[in-house]
N, C-alpha and C positions, 0 to 999 in steps of 0.2 A: 250186649253182646253181640257176638261179630260172628256170622256165617258165612263158612266158607264152600265156593263151590265145589263138587262131586271131582273127586278124585285129584285137587290142586293143593292140598294141606301139606304135599313135601316142599311149595314153592311158597305159601304164602303164612307160613309160622313163626310171626314176629320175633317168637323169643327164642325160638329155636337157632334162628338166626344169627338173634346178636347180642343173647344173653347166655342160652346155654352152649353153646360151642366152649365160649371165651371160658364159662366156668371149667368144663371139661379139661381142656389146654391146661390152664392157672393149677388145676387139680393134680392132673398129670407132672406138669412140673416141679410143684411142691414136694408130692410124693418121690420122683425123681432124684430132687435134690437130695432130700432126707437119707434115700437108701445109697446114693453115691457119697455125702459126706461120711455118713456112719458106718459104710459099710454092713450095715445089716439093716434091719427091721423087724421089731414087734409089734407089730398093728394090736394095736387096743384101741376102745374107744375115744378115747384123750387126743392120741394123734390124729385119727380119723376125723374127729372134732374139730382140730386146729386149720385141718387142710381144708376142709369144706368152707369152714368161716372164712379163712383167705381167700378162696378162690369163687365166695359169696360176695363176700366186700368188695372184690375188683371187678366181678363179671354184672352183679344184678345191679348196675347204676341206673336214675335218673335216665343219664344221656345215652347210655345202651339199649335201654328199652323204648325210648322215642326213637331212636333210629332204627331198631326192629321194625316197628313200623311204616317209617320213610323207606325202609329199603322193599320192604313187603308191598308199598303203596297202598297198605290200609290204614284208615287214618279215625279210628272210632272215634277223635273229641271234638269236640266242635271249638272252632277258633285256631287250630294249628297251634297249641303253646298251651293251651289252659291248664 
């Protein structure tokens, strides 16, 4: 468990920095690509799941997760890279 100092979570949230922002960017890109190429969108659970799946695969990688901790200078793991 990692405890963050009060009123600093905006600067110290590793997953926000390195995973959730790319997830949102990729998700929006996929959504826009479908909306433009098909000139319509009937949003259903399957379409939404495809966008989420693609965005998760690209954004929530081991590399991005570790990078988030490096960027925020939080390293909760002993041995840096174990």
